[in-house]
BAFI-3210 file (N, C-alpha, C; in Angstrom, 3 decimals, decimal comma, padded with zeros to 6 digits):
// residues 142
n [1|2|3|4|5|6|7|8|9|10|11|12|13|14|15|16|17|18|19|20|21|22|23|24|25|26|27|28|29|30|31|32|33|34|35|36|37|38|39|40|41|42|43|44|45|46|47|48|49|50|51|52|53|54|55|56|57|58|59|60|61|62|63|64|65|66|67|68|69|70|71|72|73|74|75|76|77|78|79|80|81|82|83|84|85|86|87|88|89|90|91|92|93|94|95|96|97|98|99|100|101|102|103|104|105|106|107|108|109|110|111|112|113|114|115|116|117|118|119|120|121|122|123|124|125|126|127|128|129|130|131|132|133|134|135|136|137|138|139|140|141|142]
n.u [121,651|121,534|122,737|124,768|125,238|125,674|124,441|124,344|124,575|124,668|122,684|124,725|125,395|124,181|122,739|119,864|116,434|113,684|111,092|107,997|105,009|103,819|100,604|097,309|096,277|098,428|099,211|099,296|098,213|099,504|099,322|102,005|103,357|103,192|105,210|105,597|104,683|106,836|107,977|106,569|106,743|109,784|109,435|108,061|109,986|112,025|110,517|110,272|113,111|113,618|112,310|113,181|115,740|115,284|113,901|111,116|109,619|107,162|107,945|110,009|109,142|107,944|109,418|109,967|111,266|111,032|112,002|112,042|111,629|113,904|114,945|114,907|116,290|115,074|116,164|114,815|114,880|113,577|110,595|108,263|106,032|102,312|101,644|104,918|107,153|108,632|112,349|113,385|116,478|118,097|120,871|122,446|123,691|125,861|126,342|125,154|125,313|122,759|121,482|120,560|121,193|120,100|120,495|119,176|118,156|115,894|115,142|113,964|113,780|116,613|117,130|117,978|115,903|114,891|116,806|117,701|117,871|117,123|117,824|117,289|116,059|116,643|114,080|112,067|109,213|108,314|108,979|111,342|115,528|116,971|119,286|119,915|119,605|121,952|121,516|120,778|122,979|124,937|123,667|124,207|126,504|130,324]
n.v [083,776|084,943|087,351|090,021|092,273|095,355|098,018|101,055|104,298|106,349|107,346|107,517|105,196|103,410|101,361|101,716|103,103|104,050|106,046|106,689|107,836|107,608|106,397|107,337|104,907|103,412|104,890|104,381|104,003|105,928|107,643|107,622|106,045|102,640|100,326|097,585|098,583|099,727|096,533|096,177|098,475|097,895|095,684|096,330|098,052|096,161|094,774|096,771|096,931|094,660|094,625|096,849|096,086|094,816|091,626|091,385|090,024|088,036|087,411|085,600|083,799|082,655|080,845|079,044|079,882|081,365|083,590|083,575|085,768|084,919|085,602|088,579|092,016|095,220|098,535|100,785|104,279|107,016|107,933|107,506|109,453|110,191|110,947|110,981|111,518|109,038|108,051|105,345|103,335|100,603|098,084|095,117|092,259|089,525|087,290|083,406|080,512|079,594|082,211|085,279|088,717|091,747|095,163|098,046|101,620|103,780|107,039|110,755|113,898|113,174|112,755|109,898|107,420|105,219|101,929|098,726|094,917|092,196|088,461|086,798|083,438|081,248|079,322|075,834|076,360|074,203|074,829|074,211|073,912|075,885|076,594|080,029|081,911|082,807|085,577|087,114|086,787|088,212|091,192|091,843|092,127|093,151]
n.w [066,530|062,993|061,872|060,452|059,397|059,848|060,256|058,340|059,496|057,609|054,849|052,346|052,266|051,011|048,364|047,566|047,437|049,223|049,509|051,436|052,311|055,865|057,005|059,149|059,425|060,552|063,269|066,675|069,791|071,009|069,316|067,665|064,675|064,701|066,171|064,374|062,240|060,901|060,204|057,517|055,795|055,481|054,043|051,518|050,437|049,790|048,142|046,078|045,789|044,159|041,772|040,767|040,156|037,892|038,827|039,526|043,022|041,849|039,733|041,359|042,122|040,350|038,980|041,211|043,261|046,920|049,402|051,995|055,253|057,441|060,090|061,788|063,413|064,692|065,417|066,798|066,796|066,486|067,343|063,945|062,600|062,197|057,950|057,982|056,106|054,879|054,080|053,097|053,133|051,524|051,507|050,576|051,938|052,872|051,797|051,963|050,064|050,696|051,744|052,471|053,698|054,173|055,210|056,627|056,771|058,125|057,630|058,162|056,712|056,529|058,917|061,246|062,274|062,291|062,298|060,870|060,482|058,128|057,474|055,320|053,486|051,136|049,594|047,884|046,554|048,573|050,800|050,737|051,835|049,336|046,836|046,297|043,876|041,597|040,510|042,739|044,406|042,870|042,548|045,060|045,588|046,474]
ca.u [121,186|122,713|122,665|126,123|125,597|125,487|123,370|124,849|123,438|125,344|122,219|125,437|126,414|122,569|122,552|118,736|116,203|112,178|110,216|107,064|104,307|102,926|099,432|096,868|095,612|099,373|099,370|099,078|097,774|100,127|099,221|103,137|103,576|103,036|106,220|104,995|104,506|108,438|108,031|106,012|107,746|110,807|109,074|107,757|111,260|112,676|109,877|110,665|114,140|113,456|111,802|114,262|116,683|114,719|113,363|110,536|109,394|106,412|109,263|111,332|108,285|107,417|111,186|110,164|111,144|110,334|112,599|111,170|112,202|114,284|115,359|114,861|115,821|114,814|116,698|113,891|115,512|112,882|109,104|107,898|104,820|101,565|102,377|105,789|108,059|110,444|113,321|113,978|116,969|118,745|121,817|122,758|125,453|126,456|125,347|125,427|124,267|121,137|121,101|121,397|121,140|119,612|120,711|117,552|117,761|114,458|114,916|113,287|114,732|118,001|117,511|117,926|114,472|115,209|117,809|117,167|118,981|116,783|117,980|116,430|116,134|115,884|113,547|111,366|107,465|107,161|109,079|112,628|115,122|117,249|120,421|120,423|119,800|122,878|121,546|120,704|124,766|125,564|122,820|124,769|128,364|130,694]
ca.v [084,928|084,548|088,624|090,272|093,456|096,486|099,239|102,481|105,661|107,011|107,261|107,524|104,160|102,258|100,870|102,305|103,736|104,419|107,373|106,080|108,430|107,191|106,629|107,419|103,585|102,716|105,193|103,675|104,201|107,093|108,876|107,380|104,499|101,666|099,535|096,525|098,737|099,398|095,696|096,740|099,225|097,064|094,647|097,090|098,547|095,126|094,441|097,881|096,697|093,483|095,233|098,188|095,547|093,474|090,416|091,381|089,007|087,315|086,443|084,162|082,732|081,793|080,280|078,317|080,022|082,399|083,988|084,052|086,151|083,874|086,407|090,584|093,163|096,617|100,056|102,114|105,397|108,186|107,309|108,158|110,180|110,006|112,030|111,893|110,981|108,477|106,781|103,811|102,963|099,607|097,431|094,173|091,791|088,742|086,041|082,279|079,752|080,082|083,275|086,612|089,894|093,271|096,104|099,412|102,881|105,061|108,467|111,634|114,588|112,721|112,602|108,611|106,841|103,153|100,476|097,386|094,212|091,679|087,472|085,876|082,118|080,815|077,955|076,537|076,187|073,657|074,934|073,295|074,727|075,754|077,525|081,361|082,503|083,852|086,982|087,687|087,303|089,418|092,030|092,184|091,791|094,566]
ca.w [065,267|061,898|061,145|060,934|058,982|060,635|059,140|058,486|059,561|056,426|053,548|051,098|051,970|050,773|047,134|047,134|048,815|048,170|050,154|052,124|053,404|056,310|057,237|060,084|059,888|060,982|064,277|068,306|070,785|071,966|068,217|066,644|064,147|065,441|065,485|063,628|060,762|060,457|059,078|056,382|054,889|054,743|052,596|050,335|049,604|049,390|046,878|044,992|044,663|043,374|040,425|040,908|039,451|036,803|039,198|040,918|043,076|041,565|039,295|042,006|042,527|038,887|039,002|041,918|044,245|047,912|050,188|053,777|056,371|058,732|061,011|061,696|064,011|064,226|066,360|067,095|067,295|066,825|065,937|063,097|062,898|060,760|057,397|057,243|054,064|055,117|052,986|054,103|052,228|051,728|050,596|051,183|051,385|053,544|050,972|051,826|049,233|050,793|052,640|052,557|054,743|053,895|056,318|056,444|057,494|057,965|057,664|057,702|056,370|056,643|060,760|061,405|062,681|062,771|061,965|060,257|059,309|057,872|056,977|054,325|053,252|049,792|049,388|047,162|046,961|049,061|051,764|051,373|051,422|048,253|046,515|045,806|042,253|041,233|040,117|044,066|044,818|041,853|043,124|046,421|045,333|046,733]
c.u [122,349|123,192|124,344|126,326|125,648|125,105|124,562|123,688|123,474|124,263|123,054|125,750|124,970|123,083|121,161|118,082|114,494|111,548|108,819|106,213|103,733|101,507|098,822|096,530|097,076|099,676|099,047|098,396|098,279|100,254|101,206|102,639|103,838|104,222|106,942|105,229|106,210|108,540|107,824|106,099|108,894|110,477|108,607|109,118|112,176|112,102|110,669|111,876|114,160|113,255|112,749|115,816|116,654|114,114|112,705|110,347|108,619|107,186|109,882|110,617|107,549|108,651|111,385|110,981|110,843|112,198|112,220|112,172|112,535|114,299|115,008|114,805|115,988|114,994|115,727|114,957|114,876|112,249|108,794|106,541|104,044|102,212|103,919|106,444|108,937|110,462|113,424|115,083|118,151|119,756|121,883|123,647|125,343|125,982|125,858|125,325|123,076|120,623|120,903|120,815|120,494|119,827|119,291|118,263|116,660|114,879|114,292|113,980|115,964|118,477|117,060|116,961|114,650|116,661|117,487|118,091|117,541|117,099|116,396|116,815|115,591|115,309|112,603|110,147|107,415|108,309|110,762|113,988|116,536|118,741|119,836|120,610|121,172|122,822|120,989|122,149|125,417|125,196|123,519|126,341|129,147|130,241]
c.v [084,438|086,369|089,229|091,381|094,159|098,137|100,521|103,062|106,597|106,952|106,798|105,757|103,113|102,467|101,601|102,939|103,762|105,305|106,546|107,132|107,563|107,616|106,543|106,167|103,080|103,439|104,363|104,155|106,024|108,057|108,842|106,402|103,678|100,725|098,096|097,444|098,972|098,046|095,828|097,524|098,513|096,338|094,927|097,701|097,405|094,610|095,253|097,328|095,948|093,853|096,009|097,270|094,300|091,820|090,869|090,258|087,705|086,887|085,360|083,286|081,411|080,932|079,594|078,778|080,865|082,526|084,681|084,632|085,105|085,013|088,276|091,427|094,809|097,277|101,000|103,426|106,711|107,902|108,104|108,431|109,748|111,408|112,648|111,160|109,833|107,953|106,109|103,663|101,812|099,309|096,182|093,137|090,414|087,093|084,887|081,422|079,391|081,101|084,073|087,368|090,760|093,835|097,518|100,510|104,024|106,315|109,496|112,688|114,525|112,764|110,450|108,655|105,883|102,833|099,292|096,256|092,883|090,029|086,852|084,491|081,631|079,046|077,611|076,456|075,458|073,744|074,685|074,179|074,664|077,037|078,392|081,400|083,083|085,271|088,123|087,915|088,143|090,836|092,816|092,074|093,298|095,101]
c.w [064,412|061,205|061,989|060,293|059,820|059,684|059,395|058,727|058,426|054,959|052,469|050,802|051,644|049,320|046,780|048,165|047,969|050,001|050,337|053,177|054,577|056,541|058,491|060,897|061,010|062,243|065,312|068,546|071,637|070,575|067,104|065,682|064,558|065,266|064,604|062,268|060,341|059,107|057,709|055,423|054,322|053,744|051,206|049,946|049,094|047,782|045,629|044,678|043,907|041,851|039,987|039,675|038,028|037,524|039,634|041,329|043,040|040,665|039,728|042,070|041,116|038,808|040,131|043,270|045,323|048,918|051,573|054,386|057,378|060,360|060,711|063,094|063,983|065,651|066,027|067,539|067,559|066,544|065,161|063,314|061,418|059,824|056,974|056,183|054,835|054,225|053,756|052,479|052,644|050,774|051,539|050,906|052,398|052,942|050,954|050,300|049,243|051,389|052,296|053,489|053,987|055,279|055,431|057,089|057,107|058,102|057,895|057,790|056,611|058,095|060,635|062,307|063,097|062,086|061,628|060,255|059,274|056,755|056,478|053,701|051,346|049,821|048,654|047,100|047,362|050,468|052,110|050,994|049,886|047,805|045,898|043,997|042,187|040,680|041,685|044,479|043,940|042,320|044,642|046,919|045,765|047,753]
res [x|x|x|x|x|x|x|x|x|x|x|x|x|x|x|x|x|x|x|x|x|x|x|x|x|x|x|x|x|x|x|x|x|x|x|x|x|x|x|x|x|x|x|x|x|x|x|x|x|x|x|x|x|x|x|x|x|x|x|x|x|x|x|x|x|x|x|x|x|x|x|x|x|x|x|x|x|x|x|x|x|x|x|x|x|x|x|x|x|x|x|x|x|x|x|x|x|x|x|x|x|x|x|x|x|x|x|x|x|x|x|x|x|x|x|x|x|x|x|x|x|x|x|x|x|x|x|x|x|x|x|x|x|x|x|x|x|x|x|x|x|x]
***
């Protein structure tokens, strides 16, 4: 495993957040949000973060690069339910020449519901490893 970030349970430790309202279609047979939906929330937050810093994901692809998920780990602390307003907090770090990691905290009314880490590689559009663009390293510096 490449993961080295330890997600905090304090929202103040994160550099970006996005609020998402859970949908009925995401509930499972037990009436709670299905565990796989958390990955979609993480993806939506990543792409919103990139837009917020002036580098939408479509721009990255137009520059000939992709950032696929290499690993992901989620700790489910308390279930999310239909119609919850979830704040997904994100911060990045552990940047190398070709990878970076993102930590996530999902909260409802300030209560931690899940923490997660995703590891991303940088590849060209043919899937060959590539150097991270400088702007990614700068976005997650410090």
